PDB file of the backbone (N, CA, C, O) and the ligand in Angstrom, with CONECT records:
HET     ZN  A 101       1
ATOM      1  N   MET A   1     -58.133 118.649 -55.712  1.00  0.00           N
ATOM      2  CA  MET A   1     -58.216 120.111 -55.502  1.00  0.00           C
ATOM      3  C   MET A   1     -59.283 120.733 -56.396  1.00  0.00           C
ATOM      4  O   MET A   1     -59.867 121.761 -56.054  1.00  0.00           O
ATOM      5  N   GLY A   2     -59.529 120.116 -57.523  1.00  0.00           N
ATOM      6  CA  GLY A   2     -60.486 120.641 -58.501  1.00  0.00           C
ATOM      7  C   GLY A   2     -61.868 120.852 -57.926  1.00  0.00           C
ATOM      8  O   GLY A   2     -62.374 121.974 -57.959  1.00  0.00           O
ATOM      9  N   PRO A   3     -62.508 119.798 -57.390  1.00  0.00           N
ATOM     10  CA  PRO A   3     -63.885 119.935 -56.881  1.00  0.00           C
ATOM     11  C   PRO A   3     -63.992 120.914 -55.728  1.00  0.00           C
ATOM     12  O   PRO A   3     -64.981 121.637 -55.609  1.00  0.00           O
ATOM     13  N   LEU A   4     -62.952 120.938 -54.860  1.00  0.00           N
ATOM     14  CA  LEU A   4     -62.983 121.844 -53.707  1.00  0.00           C
ATOM     15  C   LEU A   4     -63.045 123.292 -54.180  1.00  0.00           C
ATOM     16  O   LEU A   4     -63.809 124.098 -53.649  1.00  0.00           O
ATOM     17  N   ARG A   5     -62.230 123.611 -55.185  1.00  0.00           N
ATOM     18  CA  ARG A   5     -62.206 124.974 -55.737  1.00  0.00           C
ATOM     19  C   ARG A   5     -63.597 125.343 -56.261  1.00  0.00           C
ATOM     20  O   ARG A   5     -64.073 126.465 -56.088  1.00  0.00           O
ATOM     21  N   LEU A   6     -64.223 124.368 -56.903  1.00  0.00           N
ATOM     22  CA  LEU A   6     -65.548 124.609 -57.494  1.00  0.00           C
ATOM     23  C   LEU A   6     -66.571 124.926 -56.398  1.00  0.00           C
ATOM     24  O   LEU A   6     -67.416 125.810 -56.540  1.00  0.00           O
ATOM     25  N   ILE A   7     -66.457 124.147 -55.271  1.00  0.00           N
ATOM     26  CA  ILE A   7     -67.398 124.351 -54.159  1.00  0.00           C
ATOM     27  C   ILE A   7     -67.194 125.749 -53.562  1.00  0.00           C
ATOM     28  O   ILE A   7     -68.153 126.471 -53.286  1.00  0.00           O
ATOM     29  N   ILE A   8     -65.918 126.109 -53.370  1.00  0.00           N
ATOM     30  CA  ILE A   8     -65.618 127.433 -52.802  1.00  0.00           C
ATOM     31  C   ILE A   8     -66.159 128.524 -53.730  1.00  0.00           C
ATOM     32  O   ILE A   8     -66.744 129.505 -53.271  1.00  0.00           O
ATOM     33  N   LEU A   9     -65.962 128.346 -55.011  1.00  0.00           N
ATOM     34  CA  LEU A   9     -66.448 129.307 -56.002  1.00  0.00           C
ATOM     35  C   LEU A   9     -67.968 129.427 -55.918  1.00  0.00           C
ATOM     36  O   LEU A   9     -68.533 130.519 -55.965  1.00  0.00           O
ATOM     37  N   ALA A  10     -68.619 128.243 -55.789  1.00  0.00           N
ATOM     38  CA  ALA A  10     -70.087 128.223 -55.713  1.00  0.00           C
ATOM     39  C   ALA A  10     -70.557 128.982 -54.473  1.00  0.00           C
ATOM     40  O   ALA A  10     -71.521 129.746 -54.528  1.00  0.00           O
ATOM     41  N   ILE A  11     -69.857 128.758 -53.341  1.00  0.00           N
ATOM     42  CA  ILE A  11     -70.226 129.447 -52.088  1.00  0.00           C
ATOM     43  C   ILE A  11     -70.046 130.957 -52.263  1.00  0.00           C
ATOM     44  O   ILE A  11     -70.901 131.746 -51.861  1.00  0.00           O
ATOM     45  N   LEU A  12     -68.926 131.341 -52.865  1.00  0.00           N
ATOM     46  CA  LEU A  12     -68.652 132.771 -53.067  1.00  0.00           C
ATOM     47  C   LEU A  12     -69.735 133.407 -53.938  1.00  0.00           C
ATOM     48  O   LEU A  12     -70.215 134.505 -53.657  1.00  0.00           O
ATOM     49  N   VAL A  13     -70.106 132.699 -54.992  1.00  0.00           N
ATOM     50  CA  VAL A  13     -71.138 133.215 -55.898  1.00  0.00           C
ATOM     51  C   VAL A  13     -72.464 133.343 -55.146  1.00  0.00           C
ATOM     52  O   VAL A  13     -73.185 134.330 -55.294  1.00  0.00           O
ATOM     53  N   TYR A  14     -72.776 132.312 -54.324  1.00  0.00           N
ATOM     54  CA  TYR A  14     -74.028 132.314 -53.565  1.00  0.00           C
ATOM     55  C   TYR A  14     -74.056 133.484 -52.572  1.00  0.00           C
ATOM     56  O   TYR A  14     -75.037 134.223 -52.485  1.00  0.00           O
ATOM     57  N   VAL A  15     -72.944 133.632 -51.823  1.00  0.00           N
ATOM     58  CA  VAL A  15     -72.855 134.710 -50.826  1.00  0.00           C
ATOM     59  C   VAL A  15     -72.951 136.073 -51.527  1.00  0.00           C
ATOM     60  O   VAL A  15     -73.647 136.977 -51.066  1.00  0.00           O
ATOM     61  N   GLY A  16     -72.241 136.194 -52.639  1.00  0.00           N
ATOM     62  CA  GLY A  16     -72.273 137.448 -53.392  1.00  0.00           C
ATOM     63  C   GLY A  16     -73.683 137.768 -53.862  1.00  0.00           C
ATOM     64  O   GLY A  16     -74.123 138.916 -53.811  1.00  0.00           O
ATOM     65  N   TYR A  17     -74.392 136.727 -54.324  1.00  0.00           N
ATOM     66  CA  TYR A  17     -75.759 136.913 -54.810  1.00  0.00           C
ATOM     67  C   TYR A  17     -76.674 137.355 -53.668  1.00  0.00           C
ATOM     68  O   TYR A  17     -77.505 138.251 -53.822  1.00  0.00           O
ATOM     69  N   ARG A  18     -76.494 136.689 -52.500  1.00  0.00           N
ATOM     70  CA  ARG A  18     -77.328 137.023 -51.338  1.00  0.00           C
ATOM     71  C   ARG A  18     -77.090 138.470 -50.903  1.00  0.00           C
ATOM     72  O   ARG A  18     -78.025 139.201 -50.578  1.00  0.00           O
ATOM     73  N   LEU A  19     -75.811 138.864 -50.907  1.00  0.00           N
ATOM     74  CA  LEU A  19     -75.477 140.244 -50.512  1.00  0.00           C
ATOM     75  C   LEU A  19     -76.118 141.231 -51.483  1.00  0.00           C
ATOM     76  O   LEU A  19     -76.653 142.266 -51.087  1.00  0.00           O
ATOM     77  N   LEU A  20     -76.049 140.881 -52.760  1.00  0.00           N
ATOM     78  CA  LEU A  20     -76.594 141.764 -53.794  1.00  0.00           C
ATOM     79  C   LEU A  20     -78.098 141.927 -53.614  1.00  0.00           C
ATOM     80  O   LEU A  20     -78.614 143.044 -53.642  1.00  0.00           O
ATOM     81  N   VAL A  21     -78.798 140.811 -53.430  1.00  0.00           N
ATOM     82  CA  VAL A  21     -80.254 140.841 -53.278  1.00  0.00           C
ATOM     83  C   VAL A  21     -80.630 141.554 -51.978  1.00  0.00           C
ATOM     84  O   VAL A  21     -81.533 142.390 -51.957  1.00  0.00           O
ATOM     85  N   GLY A  22     -79.914 141.210 -50.877  1.00  0.00           N
ATOM     86  CA  GLY A  22     -80.188 141.832 -49.579  1.00  0.00           C
ATOM     87  C   GLY A  22     -79.945 143.327 -49.630  1.00  0.00           C
ATOM     88  O   GLY A  22     -80.737 144.113 -49.110  1.00  0.00           O
ATOM     89  N   GLY A  23     -78.836 143.720 -50.264  1.00  0.00           N
ATOM     90  CA  GLY A  23     -78.501 145.143 -50.372  1.00  0.00           C
ATOM     91  C   GLY A  23     -79.569 145.898 -51.126  1.00  0.00           C
ATOM     92  O   GLY A  23     -79.931 147.016 -50.760  1.00  0.00           O
ATOM     93  N   ARG A  24     -80.078 145.277 -52.193  1.00  0.00           N
ATOM     94  CA  ARG A  24     -81.113 145.942 -52.995  1.00  0.00           C
ATOM     95  C   ARG A  24     -82.366 146.168 -52.169  1.00  0.00           C
ATOM     96  O   ARG A  24     -82.977 147.235 -52.224  1.00  0.00           O
ATOM     97  N   LYS A  25     -82.745 145.142 -51.394  1.00  0.00           N
ATOM     98  CA  LYS A  25     -83.942 145.250 -50.554  1.00  0.00           C
ATOM     99  C   LYS A  25     -83.785 146.384 -49.550  1.00  0.00           C
ATOM    100  O   LYS A  25     -84.699 147.186 -49.358  1.00  0.00           O
ATOM    101  N   LYS A  26     -82.619 146.446 -48.913  1.00  0.00           N
ATOM    102  CA  LYS A  26     -82.362 147.484 -47.905  1.00  0.00           C
ATOM    103  C   LYS A  26     -82.431 148.866 -48.543  1.00  0.00           C
ATOM    104  O   LYS A  26     -83.009 149.799 -47.985  1.00  0.00           O
ATOM    105  N   LYS A  27     -81.823 148.978 -49.740  1.00  0.00           N
ATOM    106  CA  LYS A  27     -81.801 150.267 -50.421  1.00  0.00           C
ATOM    107  C   LYS A  27     -83.220 150.732 -50.728  1.00  0.00           C
ATOM    108  O   LYS A  27     -83.545 151.910 -50.576  1.00  0.00           O
ATOM    109  N   LYS A  28     -84.064 149.793 -51.164  1.00  0.00           N
ATOM    110  CA  LYS A  28     -85.439 150.128 -51.501  1.00  0.00           C
ATOM    111  C   LYS A  28     -86.168 150.673 -50.274  1.00  0.00           C
ATOM    112  O   LYS A  28     -86.890 151.666 -50.369  1.00  0.00           O
ATOM    113  N   GLN A  29     -85.980 150.025 -49.119  1.00  0.00           N
ATOM    114  CA  GLN A  29     -86.651 150.442 -47.884  1.00  0.00           C
ATOM    115  C   GLN A  29     -86.165 151.827 -47.476  1.00  0.00           C
ATOM    116  O   GLN A  29     -86.956 152.685 -47.084  1.00  0.00           O
ATOM    117  N   ALA A  30     -84.832 152.038 -47.573  1.00  0.00           N
ATOM    118  CA  ALA A  30     -84.267 153.326 -47.179  1.00  0.00           C
ATOM    119  C   ALA A  30     -84.832 154.423 -48.069  1.00  0.00           C
ATOM    120  O   ALA A  30     -85.118 155.522 -47.593  1.00  0.00           O
ATOM    121  N   GLY A  31     -84.995 154.136 -49.353  1.00  0.00           N
ATOM    122  CA  GLY A  31     -85.541 155.116 -50.282  1.00  0.00           C
ATOM    123  C   GLY A  31     -86.960 155.501 -49.916  1.00  0.00           C
ATOM    124  O   GLY A  31     -87.341 156.668 -49.997  1.00  0.00           O
ATOM    125  N   LYS A  32     -87.740 154.505 -49.510  1.00  0.00           N
ATOM    126  CA  LYS A  32     -89.123 154.765 -49.112  1.00  0.00           C
ATOM    127  C   LYS A  32     -89.161 155.706 -47.910  1.00  0.00           C
ATOM    128  O   LYS A  32     -89.936 156.662 -47.873  1.00  0.00           O
ATOM    129  N   GLU A  33     -88.306 155.411 -46.926  1.00  0.00           N
ATOM    130  CA  GLU A  33     -88.270 156.247 -45.716  1.00  0.00           C
ATOM    131  C   GLU A  33     -87.865 157.678 -46.069  1.00  0.00           C
ATOM    132  O   GLU A  33     -88.412 158.647 -45.543  1.00  0.00           O
ATOM    133  N   LYS A  34     -86.894 157.780 -46.971  1.00  0.00           N
ATOM    134  CA  LYS A  34     -86.377 159.092 -47.347  1.00  0.00           C
ATOM    135  C   LYS A  34     -87.485 159.919 -47.989  1.00  0.00           C
ATOM    136  O   LYS A  34     -87.659 161.092 -47.657  1.00  0.00           O
ATOM    137  N   SER A  35     -88.236 159.311 -48.907  1.00  0.00           N
ATOM    138  CA  SER A  35     -89.271 160.048 -49.618  1.00  0.00           C
ATOM    139  C   SER A  35     -90.383 160.452 -48.644  1.00  0.00           C
ATOM    140  O   SER A  35     -90.981 161.518 -48.789  1.00  0.00           O
ATOM    141  N   ALA A  36     -90.658 159.598 -47.653  1.00  0.00           N
ATOM    142  CA  ALA A  36     -91.688 159.912 -46.667  1.00  0.00           C
ATOM    143  C   ALA A  36     -91.258 161.126 -45.848  1.00  0.00           C
ATOM    144  O   ALA A  36     -92.058 162.024 -45.584  1.00  0.00           O
ATOM    145  N   VAL A  37     -89.983 161.144 -45.448  1.00  0.00           N
ATOM    146  CA  VAL A  37     -89.468 162.265 -44.652  1.00  0.00           C
ATOM    147  C   VAL A  37     -89.472 163.533 -45.502  1.00  0.00           C
ATOM    148  O   VAL A  37     -89.827 164.614 -45.030  1.00  0.00           O
ATOM    149  N   GLY A  38     -89.074 163.382 -46.760  1.00  0.00           N
ATOM    150  CA  GLY A  38     -89.033 164.532 -47.655  1.00  0.00           C
ATOM    151  C   GLY A  38     -90.430 165.107 -47.858  1.00  0.00           C
ATOM    152  O   GLY A  38     -90.590 166.324 -47.953  1.00  0.00           O
ATOM    153  N   GLY A  39     -91.438 164.245 -47.924  1.00  0.00           N
ATOM    154  CA  GLY A  39     -92.804 164.699 -48.127  1.00  0.00           C
ATOM    155  C   GLY A  39     -93.291 165.534 -46.968  1.00  0.00           C
ATOM    156  O   GLY A  39     -93.925 166.569 -47.169  1.00  0.00           O
ATOM    157  N   SER A  40     -92.996 165.090 -45.734  1.00  0.00           N
ATOM    158  CA  SER A  40     -93.453 165.833 -44.567  1.00  0.00           C
ATOM    159  C   SER A  40     -92.631 167.097 -44.374  1.00  0.00           C
ATOM    160  O   SER A  40     -93.136 168.104 -43.876  1.00  0.00           O
ATOM    161  N   ALA A  41     -91.353 167.042 -44.772  1.00  0.00           N
ATOM    162  CA  ALA A  41     -90.473 168.198 -44.597  1.00  0.00           C
ATOM    163  C   ALA A  41     -90.883 169.314 -45.553  1.00  0.00           C
ATOM    164  O   ALA A  41     -90.692 170.492 -45.253  1.00  0.00           O
ATOM    165  N   ALA A  42     -91.443 168.946 -46.696  1.00  0.00           N
ATOM    166  CA  ALA A  42     -91.811 169.940 -47.693  1.00  0.00           C
ATOM    167  C   ALA A  42     -92.893 170.868 -47.149  1.00  0.00           C
ATOM    168  O   ALA A  42     -92.954 172.037 -47.529  1.00  0.00           O
ATOM    169  N   VAL A  43     -93.752 170.353 -46.256  1.00  0.00           N
ATOM    170  CA  VAL A  43     -94.853 171.140 -45.697  1.00  0.00           C
ATOM    171  C   VAL A  43     -94.297 172.169 -44.709  1.00  0.00           C
ATOM    172  O   VAL A  43     -94.753 173.312 -44.668  1.00  0.00           O
ATOM    173  N   THR A  44     -93.298 171.749 -43.907  1.00  0.00           N
ATOM    174  CA  THR A  44     -92.739 172.626 -42.872  1.00  0.00           C
ATOM    175  C   THR A  44     -91.322 173.035 -43.266  1.00  0.00           C
ATOM    176  O   THR A  44     -90.398 172.975 -42.455  1.00  0.00           O
ATOM    177  N   ASP A  45     -91.167 173.448 -44.516  1.00  0.00           N
ATOM    178  CA  ASP A  45     -89.833 173.697 -45.052  1.00  0.00           C
ATOM    179  C   ASP A  45     -89.247 175.013 -44.572  1.00  0.00           C
ATOM    180  O   ASP A  45     -88.027 175.180 -44.596  1.00  0.00           O
ATOM    181  N   VAL A  46     -90.083 175.958 -44.134  1.00  0.00           N
ATOM    182  CA  VAL A  46     -89.602 177.285 -43.768  1.00  0.00           C
ATOM    183  C   VAL A  46     -88.752 177.192 -42.499  1.00  0.00           C
ATOM    184  O   VAL A  46     -89.193 176.675 -41.473  1.00  0.00           O
ATOM    185  N   LEU A  47     -87.535 177.700 -42.593  1.00  0.00           N
ATOM    186  CA  LEU A  47     -86.646 177.655 -41.431  1.00  0.00           C
ATOM    187  C   LEU A  47     -86.685 178.989 -40.700  1.00  0.00           C
ATOM    188  O   LEU A  47     -86.657 180.056 -41.313  1.00  0.00           O
ATOM    189  N   VAL A  48     -86.750 178.900 -39.373  1.00  0.00           N
ATOM    190  CA  VAL A  48     -86.758 180.102 -38.543  1.00  0.00           C
ATOM    191  C   VAL A  48     -85.573 180.024 -37.581  1.00  0.00           C
ATOM    192  O   VAL A  48     -85.154 178.938 -37.179  1.00  0.00           O
ATOM    193  N   GLU A  49     -85.038 181.196 -37.217  1.00  0.00           N
ATOM    194  CA  GLU A  49     -83.855 181.186 -36.364  1.00  0.00           C
ATOM    195  C   GLU A  49     -84.233 181.308 -34.899  1.00  0.00           C
ATOM    196  O   GLU A  49     -85.026 182.162 -34.503  1.00  0.00           O
ATOM    197  N   ASP A  50     -83.636 180.421 -34.108  1.00  0.00           N
ATOM    198  CA  ASP A  50     -83.795 180.453 -32.662  1.00  0.00           C
ATOM    199  C   ASP A  50     -82.913 181.589 -32.134  1.00  0.00           C
ATOM    200  O   ASP A  50     -81.697 181.547 -32.321  1.00  0.00           O
ATOM    201  N   PRO A  51     -83.503 182.620 -31.470  1.00  0.00           N
ATOM    202  CA  PRO A  51     -82.702 183.773 -31.022  1.00  0.00           C
ATOM    203  C   PRO A  51     -81.776 183.432 -29.856  1.00  0.00           C
ATOM    204  O   PRO A  51     -80.888 184.221 -29.532  1.00  0.00           O
ATOM    205  N   VAL A  52     -81.963 182.273 -29.219  1.00  0.00           N
ATOM    206  CA  VAL A  52     -81.147 181.904 -28.064  1.00  0.00           C
ATOM    207  C   VAL A  52     -79.886 181.174 -28.510  1.00  0.00           C
ATOM    208  O   VAL A  52     -78.775 181.586 -28.176  1.00  0.00           O
ATOM    209  N   CYS A  53     -80.056 180.093 -29.261  1.00  0.00           N
ATOM    210  CA  CYS A  53     -78.881 179.301 -29.672  1.00  0.00           C
ATOM    211  C   CYS A  53     -78.578 179.477 -31.160  1.00  0.00           C
ATOM    212  O   CYS A  53     -77.657 178.849 -31.682  1.00  0.00           O
ATOM    213  N   HIS A  54     -79.356 180.336 -31.851  1.00  0.00           N
ATOM    214  CA  HIS A  54     -79.116 180.700 -33.257  1.00  0.00           C
ATOM    215  C   HIS A  54     -79.076 179.498 -34.181  1.00  0.00           C
ATOM    216  O   HIS A  54     -78.331 179.475 -35.160  1.00  0.00           O
ATOM    217  N   ILE A  55     -79.884 178.505 -33.860  1.00  0.00           N
ATOM    218  CA  ILE A  55     -80.005 177.336 -34.732  1.00  0.00           C
ATOM    219  C   ILE A  55     -81.219 177.560 -35.628  1.00  0.00           C
ATOM    220  O   ILE A  55     -82.170 178.244 -35.247  1.00  0.00           O
ATOM    221  N   LEU A  56     -81.174 176.973 -36.830  1.00  0.00           N
ATOM    222  CA  LEU A  56     -82.319 177.092 -37.736  1.00  0.00           C
ATOM    223  C   LEU A  56     -83.260 175.912 -37.517  1.00  0.00           C
ATOM    224  O   LEU A  56     -82.838 174.758 -37.596  1.00  0.00           O
ATOM    225  N   VAL A  57     -84.529 176.195 -37.243  1.00  0.00           N
ATOM    226  CA  VAL A  57     -85.524 175.159 -36.961  1.00  0.00           C
ATOM    227  C   VAL A  57     -86.644 175.238 -37.999  1.00  0.00           C
ATOM    228  O   VAL A  57     -87.053 176.339 -38.369  1.00  0.00           O
ATOM    229  N   PRO A  58     -87.153 174.090 -38.479  1.00  0.00           N
ATOM    230  CA  PRO A  58     -88.346 174.116 -39.329  1.00  0.00           C
ATOM    231  C   PRO A  58     -89.523 174.704 -38.543  1.00  0.00           C
ATOM    232  O   PRO A  58     -89.781 174.311 -37.405  1.00  0.00           O
ATOM    233  N   LYS A  59     -90.227 175.645 -39.164  1.00  0.00           N
ATOM    234  CA  LYS A  59     -91.294 176.380 -38.483  1.00  0.00           C
ATOM    235  C   LYS A  59     -92.305 175.440 -37.807  1.00  0.00           C
ATOM    236  O   LYS A  59     -92.746 175.694 -36.686  1.00  0.00           O
ATOM    237  N   GLY A  60     -92.663 174.353 -38.504  1.00  0.00           N
ATOM    238  CA  GLY A  60     -93.666 173.419 -37.982  1.00  0.00           C
ATOM    239  C   GLY A  60     -93.227 172.728 -36.702  1.00  0.00           C
ATOM    240  O   GLY A  60     -94.066 172.313 -35.903  1.00  0.00           O
ATOM    241  N   GLN A  61     -91.898 172.599 -36.495  1.00  0.00           N
ATOM    242  CA  GLN A  61     -91.401 171.897 -35.319  1.00  0.00           C
ATOM    243  C   GLN A  61     -90.965 172.857 -34.221  1.00  0.00           C
ATOM    244  O   GLN A  61     -90.625 172.427 -33.119  1.00  0.00           O
ATOM    245  N   ALA A  62     -90.974 174.168 -34.518  1.00  0.00           N
ATOM    246  CA  ALA A  62     -90.463 175.143 -33.563  1.00  0.00           C
ATOM    247  C   ALA A  62     -91.480 175.449 -32.462  1.00  0.00           C
ATOM    248  O   ALA A  62     -92.682 175.251 -32.637  1.00  0.00           O
ATOM    249  N   ILE A  63     -90.975 175.932 -31.331  1.00  0.00           N
ATOM    250  CA  ILE A  63     -91.835 176.394 -30.237  1.00  0.00           C
ATOM    251  C   ILE A  63     -92.171 177.857 -30.523  1.00  0.00           C
ATOM    252  O   ILE A  63     -91.269 178.661 -30.760  1.00  0.00           O
ATOM    253  N   HIS A  64     -93.438 178.204 -30.503  1.00  0.00           N
ATOM    254  CA  HIS A  64     -93.866 179.566 -30.829  1.00  0.00           C
ATOM    255  C   HIS A  64     -93.990 180.391 -29.554  1.00  0.00           C
ATOM    256  O   HIS A  64     -94.387 179.883 -28.505  1.00  0.00           O
ATOM    257  N   LEU A  65     -93.649 181.653 -29.660  1.00  0.00           N
ATOM    258  CA  LEU A  65     -93.864 182.558 -28.538  1.00  0.00           C
ATOM    259  C   LEU A  65     -94.176 183.948 -29.081  1.00  0.00           C
ATOM    260  O   LEU A  65     -93.439 184.486 -29.907  1.00  0.00           O
ATOM    261  N   GLN A  66     -95.276 184.518 -28.605  1.00  0.00           N
ATOM    262  CA  GLN A  66     -95.634 185.884 -28.985  1.00  0.00           C
ATOM    263  C   GLN A  66     -94.859 186.811 -28.063  1.00  0.00           C
ATOM    264  O   GLN A  66     -95.062 186.800 -26.849  1.00  0.00           O
ATOM    265  N   HIS A  67     -93.968 187.617 -28.641  1.00  0.00           N
ATOM    266  CA  HIS A  67     -93.116 188.475 -27.818  1.00  0.00           C
ATOM    267  C   HIS A  67     -93.125 189.889 -28.388  1.00  0.00           C
ATOM    268  O   HIS A  67     -92.623 190.120 -29.488  1.00  0.00           O
ATOM    269  N   GLN A  68     -93.691 190.832 -27.646  1.00  0.00           N
ATOM    270  CA  GLN A  68     -93.800 192.241 -28.037  1.00  0.00           C
ATOM    271  C   GLN A  68     -94.378 192.379 -29.445  1.00  0.00           C
ATOM    272  O   GLN A  68     -93.841 193.106 -30.281  1.00  0.00           O
ATOM    273  N   GLY A  69     -95.474 191.674 -29.691  1.00  0.00           N
ATOM    274  CA  GLY A  69     -96.161 191.751 -30.971  1.00  0.00           C
ATOM    275  C   GLY A  69     -95.482 190.983 -32.080  1.00  0.00           C
ATOM    276  O   GLY A  69     -95.974 190.949 -33.209  1.00  0.00           O
ATOM    277  N   LYS A  70     -94.361 190.368 -31.771  1.00  0.00           N
ATOM    278  CA  LYS A  70     -93.641 189.595 -32.802  1.00  0.00           C
ATOM    279  C   LYS A  70     -93.646 188.125 -32.428  1.00  0.00           C
ATOM    280  O   LYS A  70     -93.558 187.769 -31.253  1.00  0.00           O
ATOM    281  N   MET A  71     -93.751 187.266 -33.450  1.00  0.00           N
ATOM    282  CA  MET A  71     -93.704 185.831 -33.198  1.00  0.00           C
ATOM    283  C   MET A  71     -92.247 185.378 -33.193  1.00  0.00           C
ATOM    284  O   MET A  71     -91.511 185.606 -34.153  1.00  0.00           O
ATOM    285  N   VAL A  72     -91.848 184.741 -32.111  1.00  0.00           N
ATOM    286  CA  VAL A  72     -90.479 184.242 -31.995  1.00  0.00           C
ATOM    287  C   VAL A  72     -90.531 182.720 -31.961  1.00  0.00           C
ATOM    288  O   VAL A  72     -91.445 182.131 -31.385  1.00  0.00           O
ATOM    289  N   TYR A  73     -89.551 182.103 -32.577  1.00  0.00           N
ATOM    290  CA  TYR A  73     -89.529 180.637 -32.665  1.00  0.00           C
ATOM    291  C   TYR A  73     -88.276 180.082 -32.000  1.00  0.00           C
ATOM    292  O   TYR A  73     -87.195 180.664 -32.087  1.00  0.00           O
ATOM    293  N   PHE A  74     -88.446 178.935 -31.328  1.00  0.00           N
ATOM    294  CA  PHE A  74     -87.329 178.300 -30.628  1.00  0.00           C
ATOM    295  C   PHE A  74     -87.216 176.831 -31.003  1.00  0.00           C
ATOM    296  O   PHE A  74     -88.185 176.201 -31.426  1.00  0.00           O
ATOM    297  N   CYS A  75     -85.991 176.294 -30.835  1.00  0.00           N
ATOM    298  CA  CYS A  75     -85.760 174.888 -31.170  1.00  0.00           C
ATOM    299  C   CYS A  75     -86.343 174.003 -30.078  1.00  0.00           C
ATOM    300  O   CYS A  75     -86.707 172.858 -30.343  1.00  0.00           O
ATOM    301  N   SER A  76     -86.438 174.521 -28.837  1.00  0.00           N
ATOM    302  CA  SER A  76     -86.943 173.700 -27.727  1.00  0.00           C
ATOM    303  C   SER A  76     -87.566 174.607 -26.666  1.00  0.00           C
ATOM    304  O   SER A  76     -87.360 175.820 -26.668  1.00  0.00           O
ATOM    305  N   GLU A  77     -88.320 174.003 -25.775  1.00  0.00           N
ATOM    306  CA  GLU A  77     -88.912 174.759 -24.665  1.00  0.00           C
ATOM    307  C   GLU A  77     -87.823 175.347 -23.786  1.00  0.00           C
ATOM    308  O   GLU A  77     -87.992 176.413 -23.193  1.00  0.00           O
ATOM    309  N   ASN A  78     -86.702 174.637 -23.710  1.00  0.00           N
ATOM    310  CA  ASN A  78     -85.554 175.087 -22.926  1.00  0.00           C
ATOM    311  C   ASN A  78     -85.100 176.468 -23.382  1.00  0.00           C
ATOM    312  O   ASN A  78     -84.898 177.368 -22.567  1.00  0.00           O
ATOM    313  N   CYS A  79     -84.942 176.625 -24.711  1.00  0.00           N
ATOM    314  CA  CYS A  79     -84.505 177.892 -25.280  1.00  0.00           C
ATOM    315  C   CYS A  79     -85.588 178.948 -25.074  1.00  0.00           C
ATOM    316  O   CYS A  79     -85.281 180.110 -24.811  1.00  0.00           O
ATOM    317  N   CYS A  80     -86.855 178.547 -25.192  1.00  0.00           N
ATOM    318  CA  CYS A  80     -87.978 179.460 -24.987  1.00  0.00           C
ATOM    319  C   CYS A  80     -87.932 180.019 -23.564  1.00  0.00           C
ATOM    320  O   CYS A  80     -88.094 181.222 -23.357  1.00  0.00           O
ATOM    321  N   ASN A  81     -87.711 179.142 -22.595  1.00  0.00           N
ATOM    322  CA  ASN A  81     -87.643 179.564 -21.190  1.00  0.00           C
ATOM    323  C   ASN A  81     -86.444 180.476 -20.952  1.00  0.00           C
ATOM    324  O   ASN A  81     -86.537 181.456 -20.213  1.00  0.00           O
ATOM    325  N   THR A  82     -85.314 180.146 -21.587  1.00  0.00           N
ATOM    326  CA  THR A  82     -84.116 180.992 -21.471  1.00  0.00           C
ATOM    327  C   THR A  82     -84.417 182.393 -21.989  1.00  0.00           C
ATOM    328  O   THR A  82     -84.016 183.383 -21.377  1.00  0.00           O
ATOM    329  N   PHE A  83     -85.125 182.479 -23.117  1.00  0.00           N
ATOM    330  CA  PHE A  83     -85.470 183.747 -23.728  1.00  0.00           C
ATOM    331  C   PHE A  83     -86.377 184.556 -22.797  1.00  0.00           C
ATOM    332  O   PHE A  83     -86.190 185.762 -22.633  1.00  0.00           O
ATOM    333  N   ILE A  84     -87.363 183.881 -22.188  1.00  0.00           N
ATOM    334  CA  ILE A  84     -88.300 184.560 -21.280  1.00  0.00           C
ATOM    335  C   ILE A  84     -87.539 185.071 -20.060  1.00  0.00           C
ATOM    336  O   ILE A  84     -87.756 186.198 -19.614  1.00  0.00           O
ATOM    337  N   GLU A  85     -86.651 184.245 -19.526  1.00  0.00           N
ATOM    338  CA  GLU A  85     -85.869 184.637 -18.338  1.00  0.00           C
ATOM    339  C   GLU A  85     -84.987 185.850 -18.660  1.00  0.00           C
ATOM    340  O   GLU A  85     -84.863 186.769 -17.851  1.00  0.00           O
ATOM    341  N   LYS A  86     -84.385 185.839 -19.839  1.00  0.00           N
ATOM    342  CA  LYS A  86     -83.522 186.951 -20.264  1.00  0.00           C
ATOM    343  C   LYS A  86     -84.338 188.232 -20.383  1.00  0.00           C
ATOM    344  O   LYS A  86     -83.886 189.307 -19.989  1.00  0.00           O
ATOM    345  N   GLY A  87     -85.551 188.106 -20.931  1.00  0.00           N
ATOM    346  CA  GLY A  87     -86.434 189.250 -21.117  1.00  0.00           C
ATOM    347  C   GLY A  87     -86.820 189.862 -19.783  1.00  0.00           C
ATOM    348  O   GLY A  87     -86.959 191.080 -19.671  1.00  0.00           O
ATOM    349  N   LYS A  88     -86.994 189.019 -18.767  1.00  0.00           N
ATOM    350  CA  LYS A  88     -87.362 189.488 -17.428  1.00  0.00           C
ATOM    351  C   LYS A  88     -86.222 190.307 -16.825  1.00  0.00           C
ATOM    352  O   LYS A  88     -86.443 191.339 -16.190  1.00  0.00           O
ATOM    353  N   GLU A  89     -85.004 189.824 -17.039  1.00  0.00           N
ATOM    354  CA  GLU A  89     -83.827 190.490 -16.467  1.00  0.00           C
ATOM    355  C   GLU A  89     -83.614 191.862 -17.096  1.00  0.00           C
ATOM    356  O   GLU A  89     -83.256 192.815 -16.403  1.00  0.00           O
ATOM    357  N   ALA A  90     -83.834 191.969 -18.410  1.00  0.00           N
ATOM    358  CA  ALA A  90     -83.543 193.191 -19.140  1.00  0.00           C
ATOM    359  C   ALA A  90     -84.555 194.280 -18.837  1.00  0.00           C
ATOM    360  O   ALA A  90     -84.455 195.383 -19.374  1.00  0.00           O
TER     361      ALA A  90
HETATM  362 ZN    ZN A 101     -82.384 176.678 -29.246  1.00  0.00          ZN2+
END
């Protein structure tokens, strides 16, 4: 029973080591992606409210529409079209 226990222990240590090393590698990659996203988000950090669905959208990603001298921002073209259709009805 002695040697078998040792082998099992060795396997457990090996698996644990592999998980530790693999986990570290994954964490490093995730951190890189996060910082890249944070860098681009910092440029378009200003949030604007979509008047149709009232969601907050980063200005850089929003759909722009000049409406009665005011700039209006939307989360999607869908919301932009809804806004235009509503304006026509009113
Ligand atoms: Zn919307």
